C-alpha positions, 0 to 999 in steps of 0.5 A: 118381709123382702130385702128391699122392705127391710132396707127401707125401714132403716132409720139412716135410709134417707141419708144413704139415699141422698149420698147415693143419688148425689154419686149417681148424678155426679158420676153419670154426668161426668162420664158424658163430659169426660167421654166428650173430652176423650178422657179415659176416666169416663169409663171409671165414672160409668162403673162408679155410677153403675155401682151407686145406682144399683145400690140406690135401687134397694132404697128408693122407689122406682119412680124416684130412680126414674126422676134421678135418671132424668136429672142425670140425662139433663146434666150429662147433656149440659156438660157434654152437649153431645148425644153420643156422650150422653147415651154412653153415660146411660150404661149405668142404668141397665148395669145397676138394674141388673145388679140389683135384681141379681142380688134380690134373685140370688143370681151368681156374679158370673151371670150378672157380669155376662148380662151387663156385658151384653147390654153394654155391648148392645149400647156401644154397638149402637153408638158406634153404628150411629156415629159412623152413620152420622159421619158418612150419611149411612151405615154399611159393612164397607163403612164399618170395615174402612173405619176399623182399617183406619183405627188399626192402621193408626195403632200399627203406625204408632207402635211400628218401631217396637214391632219391627225391632221385635220381629225384624232386627237389622241384618247387614246380610240383606239389602235395604230394599229387602228389609223394607219389603219384610217390614211392610209384609210384617205390618200388613200381617199384623194389621190383618191379625188385629182386624180379625181380633176386633170382636175379641177386643170388643167383647173383652172391653164390655166384660171388663166394664161389667166385671169392675162394675160388679166389683165396685157394686159389692163395695158400695153395697156392703158399705152403705147397706150390708153393714148398716141394716138387716140385709146380709152383706155380699161375702167375698166367697159368694161374690166370685166369678165361677166358670164351668167345666164346659168352659174349661173344656172349650178353652182347652180344645181351642188351644189344642186345635189352634196348634193342630190347625195353624197355617201361615197361609190360611190364618183364619181358623187360628184367629177364630180359635184365638178369639175364643181363647182370649175371651175366656182366658181372663175369667180363668185367670181370675179364678186362678187368683181365687184358687191361689188365695184360698190355698195361701189363706188356708195355709196361713190361718191353719193354726190361728185363732183369729183369721185374717185375709190381709196377709194372704192377700199381700203374699198373693199380690207379691207372688203374682207381681214377681211371677209376671215380671219374671215370666211375662205373659207366661205368668198370666198363662200359669194363672189361667192353668190354675183357674182351669184346674179349679173349674175342672176339679171343682165340678168333678168333686161336685159330681162325685159328691152328688153321685156318692150321696145318691148311692150311699146316702148322707155321710155325717162324718165327711169333712169339708175340703176348703181346697175346692172352695172357689 
């Protein structure tokens, strides 16, 4: 009997299905309405709709899910009356489908996150291109470049006081004209760097949507299905972002090459390498948090009969907050380093264990090492 069949036989399935359907309808339609109103809560609604829809697919027939999606489409159109907002809200459909199929196929969360980010990125790119085409009567690289230039110029203008005070403090030894020239050069350099970092911002945005969608999905799934049926809940230790040693090597090489190839007159190589670093860094930062949590959890519960994760989580959050307040961005860098260590040592240990097994065979006396449980 498959997982979906077990879930469908549960007596509370109808009530769960009604609750999840209502959640999809509310969050899906409100995502479009809030997007039309330029409200940042729109993306939260998309994430919650994705989690509810992905869980609902375990319970209802696919034709029922299709009817619900059509109802959400109508509601989104009524509330927003904007085609762009409606399409934006439909991101929950591929996200929910990917998460449902991923759990059934026992796909790792890292792969699910990447798949959702790809679909979200495609939809968002189509929306951006369609909006520009509607405003300008067509689409071209020049139109896209001008739109990006306008957005970045607005950002720089809004934060120019902070930027100038940070990099060009007032100096009484130079003339006002020279100070103004230095300010203008700084603004131009900053705008150029931001333009080159646009791909990174776009990728990170889609990855963030995908990551929080999978996080919300685990919570909704465990509450509504995992704890009430014969289905196995998604355990914390199994529902983690795990980047490979290859990714760790790539980010390390990018950082080294960035230092070696840095050239103020030709910043393009440095900007490309920085894009790659910033895209991978959040994943390793998350792995660093997992690594520290496991260390604190094992130390806290070492001699306890009843193990708990609440106290270790509070300790970890306190350490992270204090570290970031004291070290600022260096605090995130430390977490990235822990994540790199976990990725490299974990794969090295796995390779060592497999090699040892092939050469010497199984060793029943080996003890599990929780330090590498990432």
